[in-house]
N, C-alpha and C positions, 0 to 999 in steps of 0.2 A: 470750507463754508458751503451752508446749505443754500442751494440755489431757490431764489425767491419766485413764489408762485404769482401768477398773474391773475388778478380776479377778473372775472367777467364782469360785463358793465354794469348789469341790472342788481350785482352784490354789492359793486363799489357805491352805487346810487343809494343803495339802502345803508350801507354804513356811514355814507355821508350824511345822510338825513339822520340817523341815530346820535351822530355826534351834534347837529343842530339842536335834536331833543334834549341833549346832554345839557347843553348851554341853557336852555330856558328852564330846564330843572332848578340848575345852579341859580340862575338869576329868581326864580320862586323860593328858594330858601335852603335847597338840598345842598349838601358838601358836594364836591365833586365824586368823592369815594362814594357817598348814597348814591348821586344820579347814575354813576357807571353800574354799580351793583343792583338798582332797580332794572335799569334796562337790561341787563346780563339774566337777572332772575325772570323776568316778564318778556323776553325775547320773540315769543310767538304773539302775544298780544301786541308787543309793538309792531311786530312784522303785520299783523293783520291791519293795524293802522295807517301803517305806510301803504299798503295795497287798497285800502278802502280810500286813499286820496287825501287822508289828513295834513294838513300841513306842520311841520315840528312843532309850532307852535300850538295848534289845537291838541297835538298828541301830548304835550307836557301838561298842558291845562287838564286835560282829562286824566292823567297820571296824579296830578297835585289834587285833583279832587275828588279822587280815588278814595 
C-alpha cells in the first residue's frame, strides 16, 4: 500500500476552498462533474482568486458570470 503524503497547510486550505467553490457552482446550476471539470481546467485562475482573497462564493459568482 502506498504511503499517504501529508499536504502542507497552504495546499490543504486551497483544496478546501476549491471544494467550497464547487458547492457554490453546483448551487448555481452546474452538475458536480461540470463544477469539478471547470475548476480543474481553470485551476490557475481559481488559485489566483484564492490568493486575491475572494471568498468561495465570490469566486463561484465570477465563474458563473464568465
